[in-house]
DSSP file (Angstrom, degrees, kcal/mol; ACC not computed):
  #  RESIDUE AA STRUCTURE BP1 BP2  ACC     N-H-->O    O-->H-N    N-H-->O    O-->H-N    TCO  KAPPA ALPHA  PHI   PSI    X-CA   Y-CA   Z-CA
    1    1 A M              0   0    0      0, 0.0     2,-0.3     0, 0.0    91,-0.1   0.000 360.0 360.0 360.0 128.0   57.8   66.4 -201.4
    2    2 A Q        -     0   0    0     88,-0.0     2,-0.4     1,-0.0    91,-0.0  -0.732 360.0-113.6 -98.1 151.1   54.4   64.8 -201.4
    3    3 A H        -     0   0    0     -2,-0.3     2,-0.5    89,-0.1    89,-0.2  -0.678  28.2-130.8 -81.6 132.7   51.2   66.6 -202.2
    4    4 A L        -     0   0    0     87,-0.7    87,-0.1    -2,-0.4    -1,-0.0  -0.721  14.6-164.5 -85.7 130.3   48.8   67.0 -199.3
    5    5 A D        +     0   0    0     -2,-0.5    -1,-0.1     3,-0.0    -2,-0.0  -0.083  37.5 140.4-105.5  33.4   45.3   65.9 -200.1
    6    6 A L    >   -     0   0    0      1,-0.1     3,-1.8     4,-0.1    -2,-0.0  -0.458  63.4-119.5 -72.2 148.7   43.6   67.6 -197.1
    7    7 A P  T 3  S+     0   0    0      0, 0.0    -1,-0.1     0, 0.0    -3,-0.0   0.806 114.5  51.9 -59.0 -27.4   40.3   69.2 -197.8
    8    8 A S  T 3  S+     0   0    0      2,-0.0   133,-0.4     3,-0.0     3,-0.1   0.449  82.0 120.7 -90.3   0.6   41.8   72.5 -196.7
    9    9 A S  S <  S-     0   0    0     -3,-1.8   129,-0.1     1,-0.1     3,-0.1  -0.338  72.1-105.9 -64.4 143.5   44.8   72.3 -199.0
   10   10 A P        -     0   0    0      0, 0.0     2,-0.3     0, 0.0   131,-0.2  -0.379  42.1 -98.2 -67.6 151.7   45.1   75.2 -201.5
   11   11 A A    >   -     0   0    0    133,-0.5     3,-2.3   130,-0.3    77,-0.2  -0.550  31.4-120.9 -76.7 126.8   44.3   74.3 -205.1
   12   12 A I  T 3  S+     0   0    0     -2,-0.3    77,-0.2     1,-0.3     3,-0.1  -0.480 104.3  29.2 -62.3 133.2   47.2   73.5 -207.3
   13   13 A G  T 3  S+     0   0    0     75,-2.8    -1,-0.3     1,-0.4    76,-0.1   0.274  89.1 136.8  93.1 -10.1   47.0   76.0 -210.2
   14   14 A G    <   -     0   0    0     -3,-2.3    74,-2.6   130,-0.1    -1,-0.4  -0.386  41.9-146.1 -67.0 149.9   45.4   78.6 -208.0
   15   15 A A  E     -AB  87 145A   0    130,-3.2   130,-2.4    72,-0.2     2,-0.4  -0.902  17.5-163.0-125.5 149.3   46.7   82.1 -208.4
   16   16 A F  E     -A   86   0A   0     70,-2.3    70,-3.1    -2,-0.3     2,-0.4  -0.999  15.5-162.1-126.4 127.3   47.3   85.2 -206.2
   17   17 A R  E     +A   85   0A   0     -2,-0.4     2,-0.3    68,-0.2    68,-0.2  -0.913  17.6 157.6-114.2 135.8   47.8   88.5 -208.0
   18   18 A C  E     -A   84   0A   0     66,-2.0    66,-2.9    -2,-0.4     2,-0.3  -0.918  27.0-128.2-144.5 172.4   49.4   91.6 -206.4
   19   19 A T  E     -A   83   0A   0     -2,-0.3     2,-0.4    64,-0.2    64,-0.2  -0.913  11.1-168.1-128.2 153.8   51.1   94.8 -207.6
   20   20 A V  E     -A   82   0A   0     62,-2.4    62,-3.2    -2,-0.3     2,-0.3  -0.990  24.8-127.1-138.5 128.4   54.3   96.6 -206.8
   21   21 A A  E     -A   81   0A   0     -2,-0.4    60,-0.2    60,-0.2     2,-0.2  -0.574  22.7-127.0 -75.9 133.9   55.1  100.1 -208.0
   22   22 A M        -     0   0    0     58,-2.6    58,-0.3    -2,-0.3     2,-0.3  -0.559  23.9-145.3 -73.7 145.1   58.3  100.6 -209.8
   23   23 A R    >   -     0   0    0     -2,-0.2     3,-1.9     1,-0.1     4,-0.3  -0.839  20.2-120.2-111.4 152.6   60.5  103.4 -208.4
   24   24 A W  G >  S+     0   0    0     -2,-0.3     3,-1.5     1,-0.3    54,-0.1   0.880 114.8  57.9 -55.5 -39.3   62.7  105.7 -210.4
   25   25 A G  G 3  S+     0   0    0      1,-0.3    -1,-0.3     8,-0.0    -3,-0.0   0.540  88.0  76.0 -71.6  -6.9   65.7  104.4 -208.4
   26   26 A D  G <  S+     0   0    0     -3,-1.9     8,-2.8     7,-0.1    -1,-0.3   0.598  77.9  99.3 -77.1 -10.8   65.0  100.8 -209.6
   27   27 A Q  B <   -G   33   0B   0     -3,-1.5     6,-0.2    -4,-0.3     2,-0.2  -0.380  62.0-148.3 -77.1 153.5   66.4  101.7 -213.0
   28   28 A D    >   -     0   0    0      4,-2.4     3,-1.9    -2,-0.1    -1,-0.1  -0.423  43.6 -79.5-105.5-171.3   70.0  100.8 -214.1
   29   29 A T  T 3  S+     0   0    0      1,-0.3    -2,-0.0    -2,-0.2     5,-0.0   0.634 128.8  61.5 -68.6 -12.3   72.2  102.7 -216.5
   30   30 A Q  T 3  S-     0   0    0      2,-0.2    -1,-0.3     0, 0.0     3,-0.1   0.292 115.9-114.3 -94.4   9.6   70.3  101.3 -219.5
   31   31 A N  S <  S+     0   0    0     -3,-1.9     2,-0.3     1,-0.2    47,-0.2   0.773  82.6 102.5  62.4  31.1   67.1  103.0 -218.2
   32   32 A H  S    S-     0   0    0     45,-0.1    -4,-2.4    -6,-0.1    -1,-0.2  -0.910  87.2 -73.6-130.9 168.5   65.3   99.8 -217.5
   33   33 A I  B     -G   27   0B   0     43,-3.1    43,-0.3    -2,-0.3    -6,-0.3  -0.376  56.7-109.9 -64.3 129.3   64.5   98.1 -214.2
   34   34 A N    >>  -     0   0    0     -8,-2.8     3,-1.5     1,-0.1     4,-0.6  -0.296  21.7-122.9 -60.8 140.0   67.7   96.4 -212.9
   35   35 A N  H >> S+     0   0    0      1,-0.3     3,-0.9     2,-0.2     4,-0.6   0.801 109.4  62.0 -58.3 -31.1   67.5   92.6 -213.1
   36   36 A A  H >> S+     0   0    0      1,-0.2     4,-1.1     2,-0.2     3,-0.7   0.814  94.6  63.7 -64.2 -28.6   68.2   92.3 -209.3
   37   37 A L  H <> S+     0   0    0     -3,-1.5     4,-2.7     1,-0.2    -1,-0.2   0.763  87.5  68.7 -69.3 -24.5   64.9   94.2 -208.7
   38   38 A Y  H <X S+     0   0    0     -3,-0.9     4,-2.0    -4,-0.6    -1,-0.2   0.890 101.0  48.5 -60.0 -37.3   62.9   91.4 -210.3
   39   39 A F  H <X S+     0   0    0     -3,-0.7     4,-2.3    -4,-0.6    -1,-0.2   0.848 109.2  52.6 -70.6 -33.9   63.8   89.3 -207.3
   40   40 A R  H  X S+     0   0    0     -4,-1.1     4,-2.8     2,-0.2    -2,-0.2   0.897 108.1  51.0 -65.0 -39.8   62.8   92.1 -204.9
   41   41 A Y  H  X S+     0   0    0     -4,-2.7     4,-2.2     2,-0.2    -2,-0.2   0.913 110.1  49.3 -64.2 -41.3   59.5   92.3 -206.7
   42   42 A Q  H  X S+     0   0    0     -4,-2.0     4,-2.2     2,-0.2    -2,-0.2   0.913 110.8  51.4 -60.6 -41.7   59.1   88.5 -206.2
   43   43 A E  H  X S+     0   0    0     -4,-2.3     4,-2.3     1,-0.2    -2,-0.2   0.937 109.6  48.3 -60.9 -47.9   60.0   89.0 -202.5
   44   44 A E  H  X S+     0   0    0     -4,-2.8     4,-2.6     1,-0.2    -1,-0.2   0.885 109.5  53.9 -60.7 -38.5   57.4   91.7 -202.0
   45   45 A A  H  X S+     0   0    0     -4,-2.2     4,-2.2     2,-0.2    -1,-0.2   0.894 108.0  49.8 -63.7 -39.5   54.8   89.5 -203.7
   46   46 A R  H  X S+     0   0    0     -4,-2.2     4,-2.5     2,-0.2     5,-0.2   0.917 110.6  49.8 -63.9 -42.6   55.6   86.6 -201.2
   47   47 A V  H  X S+     0   0    0     -4,-2.3     4,-2.7     1,-0.2    -2,-0.2   0.922 111.4  48.5 -61.7 -44.1   55.3   89.1 -198.3
   48   48 A Q  H  X S+     0   0    0     -4,-2.6     4,-2.8     2,-0.2    -1,-0.2   0.886 110.0  53.3 -63.2 -37.8   51.9   90.3 -199.7
   49   49 A L  H  X S+     0   0    0     -4,-2.2     4,-1.8     2,-0.2    -2,-0.2   0.956 113.0  41.8 -60.4 -52.1   50.8   86.6 -200.1
   50   50 A F  H  <>S+     0   0    0     -4,-2.5     5,-2.7     2,-0.2     4,-0.4   0.909 115.8  49.9 -63.8 -42.1   51.6   85.7 -196.5
   51   51 A R  H ><5S+     0   0    0     -4,-2.7     3,-1.4     1,-0.2    -2,-0.2   0.928 110.4  49.3 -63.0 -44.9   50.1   89.0 -195.2
   52   52 A R  H 3<5S+     0   0    0     -4,-2.8    -1,-0.2     1,-0.3    -2,-0.2   0.833 108.2  54.7 -63.8 -31.7   46.9   88.5 -197.2
   53   53 A A  T 3<5S-     0   0    0     -4,-1.8    -1,-0.3    -5,-0.2    -2,-0.2   0.560 119.1-114.1 -76.9  -7.1   46.6   85.0 -195.9
   54   54 A G  T < 5S+     0   0    0     -3,-1.4     2,-0.8    -4,-0.4    -3,-0.2   0.672  74.5 133.5  83.4  16.3   46.9   86.4 -192.3
   55   55 A I      < -     0   0    0     -5,-2.7     2,-0.5    -6,-0.2    -1,-0.2  -0.882  44.9-152.9-104.0 107.2   50.2   84.7 -191.6
   56   56 A S        -     0   0    0     -2,-0.8     5,-0.3    -3,-0.1    -5,-0.0  -0.681  16.8-130.7 -85.7 124.2   52.5   87.3 -190.1
   57   57 A L  S    S+     0   0    0     -2,-0.5     5,-0.1     1,-0.1     2,-0.1  -0.948  79.4  36.7-118.5 143.4   56.2   86.8 -190.6
   58   58 A P  S    S+     0   0    0      0, 0.0     2,-0.2     0, 0.0     4,-0.2   0.630  85.2 110.5 -81.1 158.0   58.4   86.8 -188.8
   59   59 A S  S    S-     0   0    0      2,-0.9    -2,-0.1    -2,-0.1    65,-0.0  -0.632  94.5 -48.0-154.2-146.1   57.0   85.2 -185.7
   60   60 A T  S    S+     0   0    0     -2,-0.2    64,-2.3    64,-0.1     2,-0.4   0.618 133.1  55.7 -73.1  -9.3   57.6   81.8 -184.2
   61   61 A R  E    S-C  123   0A   0     -5,-0.3    -2,-0.9    62,-0.2     2,-0.3  -0.968  71.9-178.0-123.2 137.0   57.2   80.6 -187.7
   62   62 A V  E     -C  122   0A   0     60,-2.8    60,-2.7    -2,-0.4     2,-0.6  -0.891  26.1-126.0-130.6 162.1   59.2   81.8 -190.7
   63   63 A G  E     -C  121   0A   0     -2,-0.3     2,-0.5    58,-0.2    58,-0.2  -0.955  23.9-158.8-108.2 119.9   59.3   81.2 -194.4
   64   64 A I  E     -C  120   0A   0     56,-3.2    56,-2.7    -2,-0.6     2,-0.6  -0.869  16.4-130.9-102.1 126.0   62.8   80.2 -195.7
   65   65 A L  E     +C  119   0A   0     -2,-0.5    54,-0.2    54,-0.2     3,-0.1  -0.649  30.1 172.4 -76.7 117.9   63.4   80.7 -199.3
   66   66 A A  E     +     0   0A   0     52,-2.9     2,-0.3    -2,-0.6    53,-0.2   0.684  65.8   8.6 -98.5 -23.8   65.0   77.5 -200.7
   67   67 A H  E     +C  118   0A   0     51,-1.3    51,-1.9     2,-0.0    -1,-0.3  -0.984  57.3 175.8-157.1 144.0   65.0   78.3 -204.4
   68   68 A A  E     +C  117   0A   0     -2,-0.3     2,-0.3    49,-0.2    49,-0.2  -0.962   7.6 170.6-150.5 137.9   64.3   81.3 -206.6
   69   69 A S  E     -C  116   0A   0     47,-2.5    47,-1.4    -2,-0.3     2,-0.3  -0.971   9.1-169.7-142.9 159.2   64.7   81.8 -210.4
   70   70 A C  E     -C  115   0A   0     -2,-0.3     2,-0.5    45,-0.2    45,-0.3  -0.946  11.0-158.2-153.2 129.3   63.8   84.3 -213.0
   71   71 A D  E     -C  114   0A   0     43,-3.9    43,-2.0    -2,-0.3     2,-0.7  -0.951  21.7-141.5-105.1 122.2   63.8   84.4 -216.8
   72   72 A F  E     +C  113   0A   0     -2,-0.5    41,-0.2    41,-0.2    40,-0.0  -0.755  29.9 165.8 -89.0 114.4   63.9   87.9 -218.1
   73   73 A L        +     0   0    0     39,-2.3    40,-0.2    -2,-0.7    -1,-0.2   0.847  65.5   3.2 -98.4 -42.4   61.7   88.1 -221.2
   74   74 A K  S    S-     0   0    0     38,-2.2    -1,-0.4     0, 0.0     2,-0.3  -0.990  82.2-102.3-144.0 145.1   61.3   91.9 -221.8
   75   75 A P        -     0   0    0      0, 0.0     2,-0.3     0, 0.0   -41,-0.1  -0.532  30.2-134.4 -72.8 132.0   62.8   94.8 -220.0
   76   76 A L        -     0   0    0     -2,-0.3   -43,-3.1   -43,-0.3     2,-0.4  -0.683  22.9-156.8 -79.2 137.5   60.5   96.6 -217.6
   77   77 A V        -     0   0    0     -2,-0.3   -45,-0.1   -45,-0.2   -55,-0.1  -0.973  22.2 -88.1-124.5 131.8   60.7  100.4 -218.0
   78   78 A Y  S    S+     0   0    0     -2,-0.4     2,-0.1   -47,-0.2   -55,-0.1  -0.453  92.4  52.5 -70.3 146.5   59.9  103.1 -215.4
   79   79 A P  S    S+     0   0    0      0, 0.0     2,-0.3     0, 0.0    -2,-0.1   0.615  87.7  74.1 -88.4 164.5   57.3  104.5 -214.7
   80   80 A G  S    S-     0   0    0    -58,-0.3   -58,-2.6    -2,-0.1     2,-0.4  -0.931  70.2 -90.2 159.6-178.8   54.7  101.8 -214.0
   81   81 A T  E     -A   21   0A   0     -2,-0.3    24,-3.2   -60,-0.2     2,-0.5  -0.986  29.9-138.5-126.1 133.1   53.3   99.2 -211.8
   82   82 A V  E     -AD  20 104A   0    -62,-3.2   -62,-2.4    -2,-0.4     2,-0.5  -0.784   9.4-152.6 -92.5 130.2   54.3   95.5 -211.9
   83   83 A A  E     -AD  19 103A   0     20,-3.2    20,-2.7    -2,-0.5     2,-0.6  -0.910  11.1-162.0 -98.9 126.0   51.6   92.9 -211.5
   84   84 A I  E     -AD  18 102A   0    -66,-2.9   -66,-2.0    -2,-0.5     2,-0.6  -0.946   2.5-164.0-112.8 120.2   53.0   89.7 -210.1
   85   85 A I  E     -AD  17 101A   0     16,-2.8    16,-1.9    -2,-0.6     2,-0.5  -0.913   4.3-162.0-104.3 121.9   50.9   86.6 -210.5
   86   86 A Q  E     -AD  16 100A   0    -70,-3.1   -70,-2.3    -2,-0.6     2,-0.5  -0.921   4.6-165.5-106.4 123.1   51.9   83.7 -208.2
   87   87 A V  E     -AD  15  99A   0     12,-3.2    12,-2.8    -2,-0.5     2,-0.3  -0.939  21.9-124.7-114.5 121.9   50.6   80.3 -209.3
   88   88 A L  E     + D   0  98A   0    -74,-2.6   -75,-2.8    -2,-0.5    10,-0.2  -0.481  33.7 170.5 -68.5 123.1   50.7   77.4 -206.8
   89   89 A K  E     -     0   0A   0      8,-2.8     2,-0.3     1,-0.4     9,-0.2   0.784  61.4  -4.6-102.3 -38.7   52.6   74.5 -208.4
   90   90 A R  E     - D   0  97A   0      7,-1.8     7,-2.8   -78,-0.0     2,-0.5  -0.980  49.8-153.5-160.1 142.9   53.1   72.1 -205.5
   91   91 A V  E     - D   0  96A   0     -2,-0.3   -87,-0.7     5,-0.2     5,-0.2  -0.989  21.5-178.6-119.9 123.6   52.4   71.9 -201.8
   92   92 A G        -     0   0    0      3,-2.9    40,-0.2    -2,-0.5   -88,-0.1  -0.400  48.5 -81.5-104.9-172.5   54.6   69.6 -199.7
   93   93 A N  S    S-     0   0    0      1,-0.2    39,-2.6    -2,-0.1   -90,-0.0   0.912 124.5  -3.8 -57.0 -45.6   54.6   68.7 -196.1
   94   94 A S  S    S+     0   0    0     37,-0.3    27,-3.1    35,-0.0     2,-0.3   0.307 125.5  70.8-130.8   5.6   56.5   71.9 -195.1
   95   95 A S  E     - E   0 120A   0     25,-0.2    -3,-2.9    34,-0.1     2,-0.3  -0.784  53.5-158.2-125.4 167.5   57.2   73.5 -198.5
   96   96 A M  E     -DE  91 119A   0     23,-1.9    23,-2.4    -2,-0.3     2,-0.5  -0.979   7.3-153.6-145.4 129.6   55.4   75.3 -201.3
   97   97 A A  E     -DE  90 118A   0     -7,-2.8    -8,-2.8    -2,-0.3    -7,-1.8  -0.911  19.3-177.6-106.2 132.2   56.5   75.7 -204.9
   98   98 A V  E     -DE  88 117A   0     19,-2.9    19,-2.4    -2,-0.5     2,-0.3  -0.992  19.0-147.0-134.6 134.3   55.2   78.7 -206.8
   99   99 A D  E     -DE  87 116A   0    -12,-2.8   -12,-3.2    -2,-0.4     2,-0.4  -0.769  21.2-154.5 -93.5 146.4   55.5   79.9 -210.4
  100  100 A T  E     -DE  86 115A   0     15,-2.7    15,-2.4    -2,-0.3     2,-0.4  -0.941  13.3-169.1-125.1 147.1   55.6   83.6 -211.0
  101  101 A I  E     -DE  85 114A   0    -16,-1.9   -16,-2.8    -2,-0.4     2,-0.5  -1.000  10.7-155.6-129.8 130.6   54.7   85.8 -213.9
  102  102 A M  E     +DE  84 113A   0     11,-3.0    10,-3.7    -2,-0.4    11,-1.3  -0.935  21.3 163.7-111.1 128.0   55.5   89.5 -214.0
  103  103 A E  E     -DE  83 111A   0    -20,-2.7   -20,-3.2    -2,-0.5     2,-0.4  -0.863  43.1-103.4-129.0 162.9   53.5   91.8 -216.2
  104  104 A R  E >   -D   82   0A   0      6,-0.5     3,-1.9     3,-0.4     6,-0.2  -0.748  30.9-129.3 -81.2 140.7   53.0   95.6 -216.4
  105  105 A E  T 3  S+     0   0    0    -24,-3.2    -1,-0.1    -2,-0.4   -23,-0.1   0.847 110.7  52.4 -60.6 -31.9   49.6   96.4 -214.8
  106  106 A D  T 3  S+     0   0    0    -25,-0.4    -1,-0.3     1,-0.2   -24,-0.1   0.397 111.2  48.9 -86.1   4.4   48.8   98.5 -217.9
  107  107 A E  S X  S-     0   0    0     -3,-1.9     3,-1.9     3,-0.1    -3,-0.4  -0.455  78.5-171.7-136.3  63.5   49.7   95.5 -220.2
  108  108 A P  T 3  S+     0   0    0      0, 0.0     3,-0.1     0, 0.0    -3,-0.1  -0.282  72.0  24.0 -60.1 140.1   47.8   92.5 -218.8
  109  109 A G  T 3  S+     0   0    0      1,-0.2     2,-0.7    -5,-0.0    -6,-0.0   0.338  92.6 111.3  89.3  -6.7   48.7   89.2 -220.4
  110  110 A V    <   -     0   0    0     -3,-1.9    -6,-0.5    -6,-0.2     2,-0.4  -0.889  61.4-145.1-103.0 109.5   52.1   90.4 -221.6
  111  111 A A  E     + E   0 103A   0     -2,-0.7    -8,-0.2     1,-0.2     3,-0.1  -0.600  24.9 174.2 -79.1 125.3   54.8   88.5 -219.6
  112  112 A Y  E    S+     0   0A   0    -10,-3.7   -39,-2.3    -2,-0.4   -38,-2.2   0.678  74.4   2.3 -96.7 -26.4   57.9   90.5 -218.9
  113  113 A A  E     -CE  72 102A   0    -11,-1.3   -11,-3.0   -41,-0.2    -1,-0.4  -0.981  59.4-160.1-157.0 150.6   59.5   87.8 -216.7
  114  114 A K  E     +CE  71 101A   0    -43,-2.0   -43,-3.9    -2,-0.3     2,-0.3  -0.987  27.1 142.9-131.2 143.9   58.7   84.3 -215.5
  115  115 A G  E     -CE  70 100A   0    -15,-2.4   -15,-2.7    -2,-0.4     2,-0.3  -0.857  29.2-137.2-157.3-168.5   60.2   82.6 -212.5
  116  116 A S  E     -CE  69  99A   0    -47,-1.4   -47,-2.5   -17,-0.3     2,-0.3  -0.982   9.9-169.1-157.6 162.1   59.6   80.3 -209.6
  117  117 A Y  E     -CE  68  98A   0    -19,-2.4   -19,-2.9    -2,-0.3     2,-0.4  -0.988  13.8-146.4-151.6 157.6   60.4   79.9 -206.0
  118  118 A V  E     -CE  67  97A   0    -51,-1.9   -52,-2.9    -2,-0.3   -51,-1.3  -0.998  17.8-169.5-123.7 127.3   60.2   77.3 -203.2
  119  119 A I  E     -CE  65  96A   0    -23,-2.4   -23,-1.9    -2,-0.4     2,-0.5  -0.945   6.3-154.6-118.4 141.0   59.5   78.5 -199.7
  120  120 A V  E     -CE  64  95A   0    -56,-2.7   -56,-3.2    -2,-0.4     2,-0.3  -0.957  14.8-131.8-118.3 127.7   59.8   76.3 -196.6
  121  121 A G  E     +C   63   0A   0    -27,-3.1     9,-2.5    -2,-0.5     2,-0.3  -0.628  40.0 171.0 -74.8 131.7   57.9   76.8 -193.4
  122  122 A A  E     -CF  62 129A   0    -60,-2.7   -60,-2.8    -2,-0.3     2,-0.4  -0.947  41.1 -97.8-143.7 160.4   60.3   76.6 -190.4
  123  123 A D  E  >  -C   61   0A   0      5,-2.7     4,-2.3    -2,-0.3   -62,-0.2  -0.656  31.6-141.4 -75.5 129.9   60.6   77.2 -186.7
  124  124 A S  T  4 S+     0   0    0    -64,-2.3    -1,-0.1    -2,-0.4   -63,-0.1   0.757  96.8  45.5 -70.0 -23.7   62.2   80.6 -186.2
  125  125 A V  T  4 S+     0   0    0    -65,-0.4    -1,-0.2     1,-0.1   -64,-0.1   0.928 125.0  27.0 -83.9 -48.9   64.3   79.4 -183.2
  126  126 A T  T  4 S-     0   0    0      2,-0.1    -2,-0.2     1,-0.0     3,-0.1   0.733  90.0-137.4 -87.6 -23.0   65.7   76.1 -184.6
  127  127 A G     <  +     0   0    0     -4,-2.3     2,-0.2     1,-0.3    -3,-0.1   0.491  58.1 137.3  76.3   2.3   65.6   77.0 -188.3
  128  128 A K        -     0   0    0     -5,-0.1    -5,-2.7     1,-0.1    -1,-0.3  -0.555  61.8-103.4 -83.3 145.1   64.2   73.5 -188.9
  129  129 A S  B     -F  122   0A   0     -7,-0.2    -7,-0.3    -2,-0.2    -1,-0.1  -0.369  37.5-167.3 -65.9 145.8   61.4   72.9 -191.3
  130  130 A T        -     0   0    0     -9,-2.5    -9,-0.2   -36,-0.2     3,-0.1  -0.989  27.2 -98.2-134.7 143.8   58.0   72.3 -189.8
  131  131 A P        -     0   0    0      0, 0.0   -37,-0.3     0, 0.0     2,-0.1  -0.194  41.6-101.4 -61.0 149.5   54.8   71.0 -191.5
  132  132 A W        -     0   0    0    -39,-2.6   -37,-0.1   -40,-0.2   -38,-0.0  -0.483  41.2-125.2 -63.0 140.0   52.2   73.5 -192.7
  133  133 A T     >  -     0   0    0     -2,-0.1     4,-2.5     1,-0.1     5,-0.2  -0.523  18.5-112.6 -83.2 158.0   49.3   73.5 -190.2
  134  134 A P  H  > S+     0   0    0      0, 0.0     4,-2.2     0, 0.0     5,-0.1   0.872 120.3  54.3 -55.9 -35.9   45.8   72.8 -191.3
  135  135 A A  H  > S+     0   0    0      2,-0.2     4,-2.3     1,-0.2     5,-0.1   0.920 108.6  47.1 -65.2 -43.3   45.0   76.4 -190.5
  136  136 A E  H  > S+     0   0    0      2,-0.2     4,-2.7     1,-0.2     5,-0.2   0.925 112.0  50.2 -63.9 -43.7   47.8   77.7 -192.6
  137  137 A L  H  X S+     0   0    0     -4,-2.5     4,-2.1     1,-0.2    -1,-0.2   0.891 110.4  50.6 -61.8 -38.8   46.8   75.4 -195.5
  138  138 A S  H  X S+     0   0    0     -4,-2.2     4,-1.1    -5,-0.2    -1,-0.2   0.910 110.1  49.6 -64.9 -42.0   43.2   76.7 -195.2
  139  139 A L  H >X S+     0   0    0     -4,-2.3     4,-0.8     1,-0.2     3,-0.6   0.925 112.1  47.4 -63.5 -44.5   44.4   80.3 -195.2
  140  140 A F  H >X S+     0   0    0     -4,-2.7     4,-2.7     1,-0.2     3,-0.7   0.860 105.6  61.2 -63.8 -34.0   46.5   79.7 -198.4
  141  141 A G  H 3< S+     0   0    0     -4,-2.1  -130,-0.3  -133,-0.4    -1,-0.2   0.806 103.5  49.4 -61.7 -29.3   43.5   77.9 -199.9
  142  142 A K  H << S+     0   0    0     -4,-1.1    -1,-0.2    -3,-0.6    -2,-0.2   0.689 114.7  45.3 -81.3 -18.5   41.5   81.2 -199.6
  143  143 A I  H << S+     0   0    0     -4,-0.8     2,-1.3    -3,-0.7    -2,-0.2   0.875  97.3  69.4 -93.0 -44.3   44.3   83.1 -201.3
  144  144 A F  S  < S-     0   0    0     -4,-2.7  -133,-0.5  -130,-0.1     2,-0.4  -0.653  76.3-165.4 -80.7  98.3   45.3   80.9 -204.2
  145  145 A V  B      B   15   0A   0   -130,-2.4  -130,-3.2    -2,-1.3    -3,-0.1  -0.698 360.0 360.0 -93.7 132.9   42.1   81.3 -206.4
  146  146 A V              0   0    0     -2,-0.4    -1,-0.1  -132,-0.3    -2,-0.0   0.428 360.0 360.0 -87.5 360.0   41.4   79.0 -209.3
């Protein structure tokens, strides 16, 4: 993946922060948030990122998740709100790599989990990757704030 140096490209290192409320049913038998839910929180954060950028999915264009990882640092405990900070790591021709940090909203700066994901822009009919458009890059540029 090459980095695009277009003027409208989002800034590497730029961040987008959003929140997701923990639900009572997100807990496991050990009374902390089940590890699978951390990936759901990442998913919701990606949806909020695209929605805030004005890119509605699904449409003729979709985002295909190519990679996702999560390192569990501290158990999240209900009740509370998770703050997910997404930091742009790399922009390729049709892909984007993002690092994530999960914190409790009431404990800013305390990482409960760290992860990453790669999302690929693709045609919804063919499933083939398609390059980010200048308009999409410009929209992401307004969202990932340095």
